[in-house]
C-alpha positions in Angstrom: -11.2 -1.5 14.4 -12.3 -4.9 12.9 -11.8 -6.4 9.3 -13.5 -9.3 7.9 -13.5 -10.8 4.4 -16.5 -12.8 3.5 -18.1 -13.9 0.3 -15.4 -11.8 -1.8 -15.8 -8.5 0.2 -13.5 -7.0 2.7 -15.2 -4.8 5.1 -13.4 -2.6 7.8 -15.5 -1.2 10.6 -14.7 1.0 13.4 -16.5 1.3 16.7 -16.5 4.3 19.0 -18.9 6.0 21.5 -21.1 7.1 18.4 -21.7 3.3 17.3 -20.2 1.3 14.7 -19.9 2.3 11.0 -18.1 1.1 7.9 -14.6 2.9 6.9 -14.1 0.7 3.9 -15.8 -2.0 1.7 -14.5 -3.7 -1.2 -14.4 -6.6 -3.3 -11.3 -8.9 -2.3 -10.5 -12.5 -2.2 -10.9 -14.2 1.1 -7.0 -14.3 1.9 -6.8 -10.2 1.4 -5.9 -8.8 4.8 -4.3 -5.8 6.6 -1.6 -5.6 9.0 -1.7 -3.8 12.2 -2.7 -0.1 11.6 -0.6 2.6 13.1 -2.8 5.2 14.5 -2.4 9.1 14.2 -1.8 10.7 17.7 -5.4 12.4 17.5 -7.3 9.3 16.2 -8.3 11.0 13.1 -6.3 8.7 10.6 -4.2 5.5 10.6 -1.8 3.9 8.3 -2.0 0.0 7.2 -0.2 -2.2 5.1 -2.1 -4.4 2.8 -1.5 -7.8 1.3 -0.6 -6.1 -1.9 2.3 -4.4 -0.2 0.8 -1.1 -0.3 0.6 1.5 2.4 -2.9 2.9 3.0 -4.0 5.9 4.9 -7.4 5.7 6.0 -9.4 8.8 7.7 -11.9 8.2 10.4 -14.1 10.9 9.4 -17.6 10.3 8.0 -17.4 9.6 5.3 -13.9 7.9 5.6 -11.3 8.5 2.9 -8.5 6.0 1.8 -5.3 7.0 0.1 -2.6 4.8 -1.5 0.7 6.3 -0.2 3.1 3.9 -1.6 2.9 0.6 -3.6 5.5 -2.0 -3.0 6.3 -0.2 0.5 7.8 -3.4 2.4 11.4 -2.3 2.9 12.5 -0.1 6.0 13.2 3.4 5.5 16.5 5.0 6.0 16.7 8.7 6.7 20.0 10.9 6.5 20.3 10.9 10.1 20.2 6.9 10.3 22.7 6.5 7.3 26.0 5.5 8.6 27.8 7.7 6.0 26.4 10.7 7.4 28.0 10.0 10.9 30.9 11.9 12.0 33.2 10.6 14.6 
């Protein structure tokens, strides 16, 4: 997967055995970027954080789909198992 911001447009492309195709193309400032993606085990989707602190789910199907999972999602999650108040000693 590659991303490039040029002339006010961010383009995300994916290359595989079938060739290269565009997953996402949006109007964006040159400073808009994505973090490192976290891929699903089967490679059919990935989650990535953008510069607006949103977590995006991007599918790799043709055509791809993008969903905003959360906005402002920059803090770590704490589950009931990780919460120290749930530990019994």
